[in-house]
Structure formats: C-alpha cells, structure tokens
C-alpha positions as a LaTeX table, in Angstrom:
\begin{tabular}{lrrr}
\hline
Residue & $x$ (\AA) & $y$ (\AA) & $z$ (\AA) \\
\hline
Met1 & 0.00 & 0.00 & 0.00 \\
Ala2 & 1.53 & 3.29 & $-1.08$ \\
Glu3 & 1.80 & 6.03 & 1.50 \\
Asn4 & 0.65 & 9.57 & 0.76 \\
Pro5 & 3.33 & 11.96 & 2.12 \\
Ala6 & 0.59 & 14.47 & 2.92 \\
Thr7 & $-1.30$ & 12.05 & 5.13 \\
Ser8 & $-1.65$ & 13.36 & 8.69 \\
Pro9 & $-0.24$ & 11.39 & 11.66 \\
Ala10 & $-3.79$ & 10.68 & 12.84 \\
Gln11 & $-4.74$ & 9.21 & 9.46 \\
Arg12 & $-1.54$ & 7.18 & 9.40 \\
Ala13 & $-2.31$ & 5.78 & 12.87 \\
Ala14 & $-5.73$ & 4.69 & 11.67 \\
Glu15 & $-4.03$ & 2.60 & 8.98 \\
Val16 & $-1.84$ & 0.68 & 11.47 \\
Pro17 & $-3.09$ & $-2.89$ & 11.98 \\
Ala18 & $-4.55$ & $-3.74$ & 15.38 \\
Arg19 & $-1.65$ & $-6.14$ & 15.95 \\
Pro20 & 1.19 & $-4.69$ & 13.90 \\
Arg21 & 4.49 & $-6.46$ & 13.43 \\
Ile22 & 7.20 & $-3.89$ & 14.16 \\
Leu23 & 10.99 & $-4.11$ & 13.92 \\
Val24 & 13.11 & $-1.37$ & 15.52 \\
Val25 & 16.54 & $-1.11$ & 13.89 \\
Arg26 & 19.32 & 0.44 & 15.99 \\
Arg27 & 22.89 & $-0.39$ & 15.02 \\
Asp28 & 24.74 & 2.22 & 17.12 \\
Asn29 & 26.63 & 2.19 & 20.42 \\
Ile30 & 25.37 & 1.20 & 23.87 \\
Gly31 & 24.20 & 4.65 & 24.97 \\
Asp32 & 22.34 & 5.21 & 21.71 \\
Leu33 & 20.47 & 1.94 & 22.16 \\
Val34 & 19.57 & 2.77 & 25.77 \\
Cys35 & 18.12 & 6.05 & 24.51 \\
Thr36 & 15.82 & 4.03 & 22.23 \\
Leu37 & 14.19 & 2.23 & 25.17 \\
Pro38 & 11.54 & 4.96 & 25.74 \\
Met39 & 10.49 & 4.57 & 22.10 \\
Ile40 & 10.10 & 0.81 & 22.54 \\
Ala41 & 8.13 & 1.28 & 25.77 \\
Ala42 & 5.77 & 3.73 & 24.06 \\
Leu43 & 5.20 & 1.32 & 21.17 \\
Arg44 & 4.22 & $-1.40$ & 23.62 \\
Arg45 & 1.84 & 0.90 & 25.49 \\
Arg46 & 0.15 & 2.07 & 22.27 \\
Tyr47 & $-0.01$ & $-1.39$ & 20.70 \\
Pro48 & $-0.11$ & $-3.95$ & 23.54 \\
Glu49 & $-0.99$ & $-6.81$ & 21.17 \\
Ala50 & 1.75 & $-6.01$ & 18.65 \\
Tyr51 & 4.72 & $-8.20$ & 17.81 \\
Ile52 & 7.67 & $-5.90$ & 18.54 \\
Ala53 & 11.25 & $-6.96$ & 17.82 \\
Ala54 & 14.60 & $-5.19$ & 17.61 \\
Leu55 & 17.55 & $-5.61$ & 15.26 \\
Val56 & 20.80 & $-4.57$ & 16.91 \\
Asn57 & 24.44 & $-5.61$ & 16.83 \\
Ser58 & 26.12 & $-8.26$ & 18.95 \\
Tyr59 & 28.06 & $-5.62$ & 20.89 \\
Asn60 & 24.99 & $-3.95$ & 22.41 \\
Arg61 & 22.32 & $-6.68$ & 22.40 \\
Asp62 & 22.60 & $-7.35$ & 26.17 \\
Val63 & 20.81 & $-4.02$ & 26.69 \\
Leu64 & 17.66 & $-5.59$ & 25.23 \\
Asp65 & 17.89 & $-9.29$ & 26.03 \\
Gly66 & 14.91 & $-10.28$ & 28.16 \\
His67 & 13.32 & $-6.82$ & 27.93 \\
Pro68 & 9.60 & $-7.14$ & 28.76 \\
Asp69 & 8.48 & $-4.78$ & 25.97 \\
Leu70 & 10.08 & $-6.90$ & 23.24 \\
Asp71 & 8.98 & $-10.20$ & 21.76 \\
Ala72 & 12.38 & $-10.88$ & 20.20 \\
Val73 & 15.88 & $-9.45$ & 19.85 \\
Phe74 & 17.92 & $-10.17$ & 16.73 \\
Ala75 & 21.60 & $-9.31$ & 16.48 \\
Tyr76 & 24.17 & $-9.31$ & 13.72 \\
Thr77 & 27.92 & $-9.08$ & 14.21 \\
Lys78 & 29.95 & $-6.24$ & 12.78 \\
Ala79 & 33.19 & $-7.43$ & 11.20 \\
Lys80 & 35.25 & $-5.47$ & 13.74 \\
His81 & 33.48 & $-7.30$ & 16.59 \\
Arg82 & 33.92 & $-10.82$ & 15.24 \\
Ala83 & 35.26 & $-13.48$ & 17.56 \\
Asp84 & 38.89 & $-14.55$ & 17.48 \\
Gly85 & 39.39 & $-16.99$ & 14.64 \\
Glu86 & 36.15 & $-16.08$ & 12.87 \\
Ser87 & 36.50 & $-15.01$ & 9.27 \\
Val88 & 34.94 & $-11.91$ & 7.76 \\
Ile89 & 33.20 & $-14.19$ & 5.24 \\
Gly90 & 31.67 & $-16.15$ & 8.12 \\
Val91 & 30.36 & $-12.95$ & 9.70 \\
Tyr92 & 28.65 & $-11.87$ & 6.51 \\
Trp93 & 27.26 & $-15.34$ & 5.82 \\
Arg94 & 25.57 & $-15.40$ & 9.23 \\
Arg95 & 24.22 & $-11.91$ & 8.61 \\
Leu96 & 22.74 & $-13.00$ & 5.28 \\
Lys97 & 20.96 & $-15.93$ & 6.93 \\
Leu98 & 19.57 & $-13.60$ & 9.60 \\
Met99 & 18.31 & $-11.16$ & 6.96 \\
Leu100 & 16.54 & $-13.98$ & 5.10 \\
Tyr101 & 14.91 & $-15.14$ & 8.33 \\
Leu102 & 13.72 & $-11.63$ & 9.16 \\
Arg103 & 12.33 & $-11.21$ & 5.67 \\
Arg104 & 10.09 & $-14.22$ & 6.28 \\
Gln105 & 8.65 & $-12.48$ & 9.38 \\
Arg106 & 6.68 & $-10.07$ & 7.16 \\
Phe107 & 6.99 & $-6.97$ & 9.29 \\
Asp108 & 4.50 & $-4.16$ & 8.84 \\
Tyr109 & 7.00 & $-1.51$ & 9.92 \\
Ala110 & 10.76 & $-1.28$ & 10.11 \\
Ile111 & 11.63 & 1.76 & 12.22 \\
Leu112 & 15.07 & 3.31 & 11.76 \\
Gly113 & 15.56 & 4.24 & 15.41 \\
Gly114 & 18.02 & 7.09 & 15.38 \\
Ala115 & 18.36 & 10.81 & 14.80 \\
His116 & 19.03 & 12.13 & 11.30 \\
Phe117 & 18.75 & 10.20 & 8.06 \\
Leu118 & 20.60 & 6.91 & 8.60 \\
Pro119 & 21.77 & 5.35 & 5.32 \\
Arg120 & 23.49 & 2.36 & 6.99 \\
Ala121 & 20.41 & 1.45 & 8.98 \\
Leu122 & 18.36 & 1.86 & 5.83 \\
Arg123 & 20.65 & $-0.57$ & 4.00 \\
Leu124 & 19.92 & $-3.10$ & 6.73 \\
Ala125 & 16.16 & $-2.51$ & 6.60 \\
Arg126 & 15.47 & $-2.45$ & 2.87 \\
Pro127 & 16.17 & $-6.16$ & 2.15 \\
Leu128 & 13.83 & $-7.20$ & 4.97 \\
Gly129 & 10.74 & $-6.51$ & 2.89 \\
Ala130 & 8.73 & $-4.68$ & 5.54 \\
Lys131 & 5.54 & $-3.11$ & 4.20 \\
His132 & 6.72 & 0.28 & 5.41 \\
Ile133 & 10.04 & 1.80 & 6.42 \\
Leu134 & 9.69 & 4.63 & 8.93 \\
Gly135 & 12.56 & 7.01 & 9.49 \\
Phe136 & 13.93 & 10.51 & 9.34 \\
Thr137 & 14.70 & 12.07 & 5.98 \\
Glu138 & 16.84 & 15.07 & 5.12 \\
Pro139 & 16.81 & 17.16 & 1.94 \\
Gly140 & 19.42 & 16.19 & $-0.63$ \\
Arg141 & 20.35 & 12.85 & 0.97 \\
Arg142 & 20.33 & 10.04 & $-1.57$ \\
Gly143 & 18.27 & 6.95 & $-0.77$ \\
Gly144 & 15.72 & 8.70 & 1.38 \\
Gly145 & 12.98 & 7.84 & $-1.09$ \\
Ala146 & 13.02 & 4.26 & 0.22 \\
Ile147 & 11.55 & 5.58 & 3.50 \\
Asp148 & 7.85 & 5.66 & 2.67 \\
Val149 & 6.72 & 6.81 & 6.13 \\
Ala150 & 9.04 & 9.77 & 6.31 \\
Val151 & 9.53 & 12.26 & 9.14 \\
Pro152 & 11.48 & 15.33 & 8.00 \\
Tyr153 & 14.34 & 15.69 & 10.43 \\
Gly154 & 14.62 & 19.46 & 10.55 \\
Ser155 & 16.70 & 20.19 & 13.64 \\
Gly156 & 17.08 & 18.34 & 16.91 \\
Ala157 & 18.83 & 21.30 & 18.52 \\
Gly158 & 17.97 & 21.70 & 22.18 \\
Met159 & 16.55 & 18.19 & 22.44 \\
His160 & 17.76 & 15.16 & 24.30 \\
Glu161 & 18.52 & 12.16 & 22.07 \\
Val162 & 15.48 & 10.42 & 23.59 \\
Glu163 & 13.17 & 13.33 & 22.69 \\
Asp164 & 14.63 & 13.70 & 19.22 \\
Ile165 & 14.12 & 10.12 & 18.06 \\
Phe166 & 10.75 & 9.92 & 19.82 \\
Arg167 & 9.40 & 12.21 & 17.07 \\
Leu168 & 9.53 & 9.18 & 14.77 \\
Leu169 & 6.44 & 7.74 & 16.44 \\
Ala170 & 4.06 & 10.55 & 15.44 \\
Pro171 & 2.92 & 8.75 & 12.24 \\
Leu172 & 1.91 & 5.81 & 14.47 \\
Gly173 & $-0.27$ & 7.99 & 16.64 \\
Ile174 & 2.21 & 8.29 & 19.53 \\
Asp175 & 3.11 & 11.66 & 21.00 \\
Gly176 & 5.44 & 12.70 & 23.81 \\
Pro177 & 6.64 & 13.25 & 26.38 \\
Pro178 & 8.79 & 10.11 & 26.24 \\
Pro179 & 8.72 & 7.77 & 29.23 \\
Ala180 & 11.81 & 6.83 & 31.20 \\
Ala181 & 14.29 & 4.29 & 29.86 \\
Arg182 & 14.24 & 1.22 & 32.06 \\
Leu183 & 16.43 & $-1.88$ & 32.26 \\
Ala184 & 16.28 & $-5.05$ & 34.31 \\
Ala185 & 19.50 & $-6.83$ & 35.29 \\
Asp186 & 20.08 & $-10.57$ & 35.09 \\
Ala187 & 19.33 & $-11.72$ & 38.65 \\
Ala188 & 21.86 & $-14.59$ & 38.60 \\
Leu189 & 24.66 & $-12.32$ & 37.43 \\
Ala190 & 23.74 & $-9.73$ & 40.06 \\
Asp191 & 23.86 & $-12.41$ & 42.75 \\
Ser192 & 27.29 & $-13.46$ & 41.49 \\
Val193 & 28.62 & $-9.92$ & 41.91 \\
Arg194 & 26.98 & $-9.57$ & 45.33 \\
Ala195 & 28.64 & $-12.78$ & 46.50 \\
Arg196 & 32.06 & $-11.25$ & 45.86 \\
Leu197 & 31.50 & $-8.33$ & 48.22 \\
Pro198 & 33.48 & $-8.53$ & 51.46 \\
Ala199 & 31.82 & $-8.67$ & 54.84 \\
Ala200 & 33.03 & $-5.10$ & 55.41 \\
Ala201 & 30.61 & $-3.89$ & 52.71 \\
Ala202 & 27.51 & $-5.16$ & 54.51 \\
Gly203 & 25.04 & $-2.39$ & 55.29 \\
Arg204 & 27.16 & 0.31 & 53.68 \\
Pro205 & 26.25 & 2.53 & 50.71 \\
Leu206 & 27.60 & 0.89 & 47.55 \\
Ile207 & 28.96 & 3.32 & 44.98 \\
Gly208 & 29.96 & 2.32 & 41.47 \\
Leu209 & 33.12 & 3.81 & 39.95 \\
His210 & 33.39 & 3.46 & 36.17 \\
Ile211 & 36.85 & 4.69 & 35.23 \\
Ser212 & 36.91 & 4.14 & 31.44 \\
Ala213 & 35.87 & 6.50 & 28.66 \\
Arg214 & 36.14 & 6.17 & 24.90 \\
Lys215 & 36.70 & 9.90 & 24.32 \\
Pro216 & 40.00 & 11.32 & 25.61 \\
Ser217 & 38.24 & 14.46 & 26.88 \\
Asn218 & 36.09 & 12.25 & 29.15 \\
Arg219 & 38.97 & 10.47 & 30.92 \\
Trp220 & 39.38 & 11.42 & 34.57 \\
Pro221 & 42.69 & 10.71 & 36.36 \\
Val222 & 42.74 & 7.58 & 38.51 \\
Glu223 & 44.24 & 9.55 & 41.39 \\
Arg224 & 41.06 & 11.64 & 41.64 \\
Phe225 & 38.85 & 8.55 & 41.71 \\
Glu226 & 41.02 & 7.41 & 44.61 \\
Ala227 & 40.69 & 10.74 & 46.43 \\
Val228 & 36.91 & 10.77 & 46.05 \\
Ala229 & 36.61 & 7.15 & 47.21 \\
Arg230 & 38.68 & 7.77 & 50.33 \\
His231 & 36.64 & 10.83 & 51.25 \\
Leu232 & 33.26 & 9.14 & 50.71 \\
His233 & 34.41 & 6.13 & 52.69 \\
Glu234 & 35.51 & 8.28 & 55.59 \\
Ser235 & 32.48 & 10.59 & 55.56 \\
His236 & 29.69 & 8.16 & 54.58 \\
Gly237 & 31.18 & 4.69 & 55.12 \\
Ala238 & 30.80 & 3.86 & 51.43 \\
His239 & 32.12 & 0.73 & 49.74 \\
Phe240 & 32.92 & 0.78 & 46.02 \\
Leu241 & 32.36 & $-1.44$ & 43.01 \\
Leu242 & 34.99 & $-0.79$ & 40.34 \\
Phe243 & 34.06 & $-1.05$ & 36.65 \\
Trp244 & 36.26 & $-0.51$ & 33.61 \\
Ser245 & 36.76 & $-1.59$ & 30.00 \\
Pro246 & 38.75 & $-4.85$ & 30.24 \\
Gly247 & 41.92 & $-5.17$ & 28.21 \\
Ala248 & 45.39 & $-3.80$ & 27.78 \\
Pro249 & 45.74 & $-0.12$ & 26.86 \\
Asp250 & 47.78 & $-0.98$ & 23.75 \\
Asp251 & 45.29 & $-3.54$ & 22.35 \\
Arg252 & 44.78 & $-2.41$ & 18.74 \\
Phe253 & 41.16 & $-3.58$ & 18.48 \\
His254 & 39.82 & $-3.40$ & 22.03 \\
Pro255 & 41.97 & $-1.10$ & 24.19 \\
Gly256 & 41.13 & $-1.31$ & 27.87 \\
Asp257 & 42.04 & $-0.01$ & 31.29 \\
Asp258 & 43.32 & $-3.08$ & 33.14 \\
Asp259 & 46.35 & $-1.09$ & 34.24 \\
Lys260 & 44.27 & 1.73 & 35.76 \\
Ala261 & 41.96 & $-0.75$ & 37.48 \\
Glu262 & 44.94 & $-2.56$ & 39.01 \\
Arg263 & 46.40 & 0.70 & 40.31 \\
Leu264 & 43.13 & 1.76 & 41.93 \\
Thr265 & 42.50 & $-1.68$ & 43.41 \\
Ser266 & 45.98 & $-1.75$ & 44.90 \\
Ala267 & 45.66 & 1.78 & 46.30 \\
Leu268 & 42.28 & 1.30 & 48.00 \\
Gly269 & 42.41 & $-2.33$ & 49.09 \\
Ser270 & 39.66 & $-4.93$ & 49.35 \\
Glu271 & 37.92 & $-3.39$ & 52.36 \\
Leu272 & 37.10 & $-0.25$ & 50.38 \\
Leu273 & 36.78 & $-1.56$ & 46.85 \\
Thr274 & 35.61 & $-4.66$ & 44.96 \\
Pro275 & 36.83 & $-4.89$ & 41.35 \\
Cys276 & 34.15 & $-6.05$ & 38.91 \\
Arg277 & 35.74 & $-7.11$ & 35.64 \\
Thr278 & 32.97 & $-7.20$ & 33.06 \\
Glu279 & 33.79 & $-9.17$ & 29.93 \\
Arg280 & 30.13 & $-9.02$ & 28.90 \\
Leu281 & 27.75 & $-6.09$ & 28.83 \\
Ala282 & 25.22 & $-8.11$ & 30.85 \\
Glu283 & 27.78 & $-8.30$ & 33.69 \\
Leu284 & 28.15 & $-4.51$ & 33.70 \\
Ile285 & 24.37 & $-4.08$ & 33.84 \\
Ala286 & 24.16 & $-6.57$ & 36.71 \\
Gly287 & 26.95 & $-4.90$ & 38.67 \\
Leu288 & 25.55 & $-1.40$ & 38.25 \\
Ser289 & 22.13 & $-2.63$ & 39.37 \\
Leu290 & 23.57 & $-3.25$ & 42.86 \\
Cys291 & 24.89 & 0.29 & 43.29 \\
Asp292 & 23.24 & 3.01 & 45.34 \\
Ala293 & 24.95 & 5.66 & 43.20 \\
Val294 & 27.45 & 5.85 & 40.34 \\
Leu295 & 30.42 & 8.05 & 39.43 \\
Cys296 & 31.32 & 7.92 & 35.74 \\
Ser297 & 32.05 & 9.90 & 32.63 \\
Asp298 & 29.58 & 10.35 & 29.79 \\
Gly299 & 29.21 & 7.08 & 27.92 \\
Gly300 & 27.33 & 3.81 & 27.71 \\
Ala301 & 27.75 & 2.97 & 31.40 \\
Met302 & 26.20 & 6.30 & 32.37 \\
His303 & 23.10 & 5.64 & 30.25 \\
Ile304 & 22.81 & 2.12 & 31.66 \\
Ala305 & 22.98 & 3.52 & 35.20 \\
Ala306 & 20.25 & 6.03 & 34.33 \\
Ala307 & 18.02 & 3.28 & 32.94 \\
Leu308 & 18.58 & 1.40 & 36.22 \\
Glu309 & 17.35 & 4.54 & 38.07 \\
Lys310 & 20.67 & 5.13 & 39.83 \\
Pro311 & 21.69 & 8.58 & 41.10 \\
Ile312 & 24.70 & 9.62 & 39.03 \\
Val313 & 27.55 & 12.08 & 39.29 \\
Cys314 & 28.62 & 12.33 & 35.65 \\
Leu315 & 31.68 & 14.00 & 34.16 \\
Phe316 & 31.27 & 15.59 & 30.74 \\
Gly317 & 34.09 & 16.64 & 28.43 \\
Ala318 & 33.49 & 17.63 & 24.80 \\
Thr319 & 29.96 & 16.24 & 24.77 \\
Asp320 & 26.67 & 18.11 & 24.36 \\
Ala321 & 25.24 & 17.84 & 27.87 \\
Val322 & 21.76 & 18.91 & 26.76 \\
Arg323 & 21.55 & 16.07 & 24.29 \\
Trp324 & 23.29 & 13.32 & 26.25 \\
His325 & 22.68 & 13.89 & 29.97 \\
Pro326 & 21.24 & 10.94 & 31.95 \\
Trp327 & 17.60 & 10.62 & 30.92 \\
Ala328 & 14.95 & 10.59 & 33.65 \\
Ala329 & 17.40 & 9.79 & 36.45 \\
Pro330 & 18.68 & 11.95 & 39.36 \\
His331 & 22.11 & 13.29 & 38.49 \\
Gln332 & 24.74 & 15.93 & 39.07 \\
Leu333 & 26.49 & 16.85 & 35.81 \\
Leu334 & 29.96 & 18.41 & 35.97 \\
Gln335 & 31.39 & 20.11 & 32.88 \\
Thr336 & 33.95 & 22.91 & 32.69 \\
Gln337 & 34.20 & 25.68 & 30.13 \\
Ala338 & 37.27 & 23.94 & 28.71 \\
Arg339 & 35.09 & 20.85 & 28.11 \\
Asp340 & 37.71 & 18.46 & 29.43 \\
Val341 & 37.05 & 16.33 & 32.51 \\
Ala342 & 40.71 & 16.67 & 33.50 \\
Asp343 & 39.71 & 20.16 & 34.66 \\
Val344 & 37.14 & 18.79 & 37.13 \\
Asp345 & 38.73 & 18.55 & 40.57 \\
Ala346 & 37.98 & 15.93 & 43.20 \\
Glu347 & 36.40 & 18.51 & 45.52 \\
Ala348 & 33.69 & 19.28 & 42.95 \\
Val349 & 32.80 & 15.60 & 42.71 \\
Ile350 & 32.75 & 15.22 & 46.50 \\
Thr351 & 30.43 & 18.21 & 46.78 \\
Ala352 & 28.10 & 16.74 & 44.13 \\
Phe353 & 27.90 & 13.43 & 46.00 \\
Ser354 & 27.29 & 15.20 & 49.29 \\
Glu355 & 24.36 & 17.08 & 47.77 \\
Met356 & 22.83 & 13.83 & 46.53 \\
Met357 & 23.31 & 12.19 & 49.90 \\
Thr358 & 21.76 & 15.16 & 51.66 \\
Arg359 & 18.67 & 14.66 & 49.51 \\
Lys360 & 18.73 & 11.01 & 50.63 \\
Ala361 & 19.08 & 9.82 & 47.03 \\
Val362 & 21.75 & 7.40 & 48.17 \\
Gly363 & 21.14 & 4.75 & 50.84 \\
\hline
\end{tabular}
C-alpha cells in the first residue's frame, strides 16, 4: 500500500493494523540503544498486542535481552566485533541468513531508530521486505525515497537524544513526552557480583566507579577517583564497586584499562573496593544494578545507570550535555568551560555526591 506523504499522523495511525508487526533497527553504540528504550516502551503501550522486535548488533544486544516490551531481539555481528578466529566471510554469511529469516517475518513496519537520516540502517532494513520503512529524511540525501513513512528531520537542537528520536512515532499515533528508559538486570549475574562483596561492605552505601571512557576528553585521572573514594568512605562509610573496559591499553582492536583498574584496586584495598571485571555487557548491567549511586564519565555505562534509576555524578568533556545527559534519572552533571574532565577537581565531585546524599538519594 503506497503512502501519501501528505497524510496526517492521525490518518496514518488509523491505517496501522490492530496487531502490527514492528521491527526497531538500531545499530549504534550502547548509549544510543539505551536512549531508544523509551520509544520501545511507548510502542508497547500504544499497541499492547503487537509483535515488537529489535535488530541490533552483537556488541549492544545485552541491553535488550529479556526486555519485557520486546517479543524478540535479533543481532548481527559487525566485522570489527567478530570473535577470534572467525573469518569476515563467516560474519557476513551469518548476517545474510539472519536477513533472510527476518524477511520471512513479514513486518508491517521497520523503524530506523536514530536521529538524522541513517543510510546504513536503511541498507539493513530495505532487504527485509517490511511493508513500510519509517525514518527521518533530510533534503538532498540520496536513498531517502526508500523511506515511505518519512519524518522530516529538521533540527534536533535543544533536544535530548530520547526526545529527538521519539518524534519518529508521530505517524503511528504516539506523542510525547517520552517515558523513562528502564532496564532489568540478570538476577543470577547480580547475585554473582553480590557474593564477591566482602563482609566489610555489609550495610554500607555501595557506589559504582566506572573509570573508562572512549573519548580522551572524558577520561578522569585515577588519582582523583582514589581521592573521592577515600573521602566518601571516611564521611559516609561507602564501599565501592569498580568497573572498567577490560583489556590492555595498547590492544589495537579493544583497548582497555586493566592497568588503571589494578592501580586503583591496589591503592584502595579490598575493604574499600571490589573490582568487577565485566567481559560481557550483561555483567556490567548486573553490577551497576547493585549500586546506590554511580560516578562515571559520559558514555554507555552512564546511560545504563540512568536506565537502572541510579543517582549519578557524571563527568562531561566535549559532549553536548543537553543532548546526552542521563535521561529521567537523578544526576549531578559536571562540565567545565574547557570541556575536558581533567579540569574537574575531586572537591567538585565530592560536593556533588554530598548534595545527593543530603537529599537522601543514596542509601
């Protein structure tokens, strides 16, 4: 059925089947996918009998696995994320089989869940044969004609990422404001982390420290994490769960912060800090779910903590704080005029935590 571009959102909504089959496509990083959760929640509320699935990549799929608003999660592997010993040809062969399977599902809508016109997501969606492709379009961008339920992008200035992409749902009869993004941790993995806590942590506030950041301007010195931890332990009796990106700093494909984690663990000792090495994203989600509050830089871990409803002190470097602050979660955001977290001192972070604790946001 051909779509009339002039059709109003209300008329479009009237054309949606009572039990539509919907596929949300989001191929981006962890934080981007977390910011799509309010869209998925709104789809489920509007169409409770719908079949709603998501197509993501293997790197971020743990964000959605077991999510109550989804009937299925499908994931493909990017070549750069392939397992050791797996060939590029093998990666693309498995992707082809997945695409053929999804084509047989006969989706009514494939939603390109991201801001701006997304040609790579569109290339994933077109072979799936959905009756309609819904996404943002932009003037002069080739390939946009394949999006038959088009939402002109215009400008997302002044909007959070959640609010921006939520505009895609207007043709389906869904208006804002967007709900919160919510995640549920794997209970068995959370119990495994809890079992590693020392007896000294019992009854104490548990604060998560995530020390890694992909962007150089978001990397805070380990010595300041140590200073903050010592102060919060002395003043509030806090114990700490340490999170970081596993791996050696010189790993060409997956650089990590094992060296920084070892330094901080050695400096603070087991009575103050429990290291939580997370080889899988599901382990990070489980560990953060145990925390009463989190200290981290802008990034995927911050958005996960927000979706887990954790109070957050977040450090922002050269990132747009309006667009990427923690969505619908209590937080203190620290960003200097130089837009480099190295300029944020430990005293500012301590003050931010004290303010949260005064409001009894932390146990």
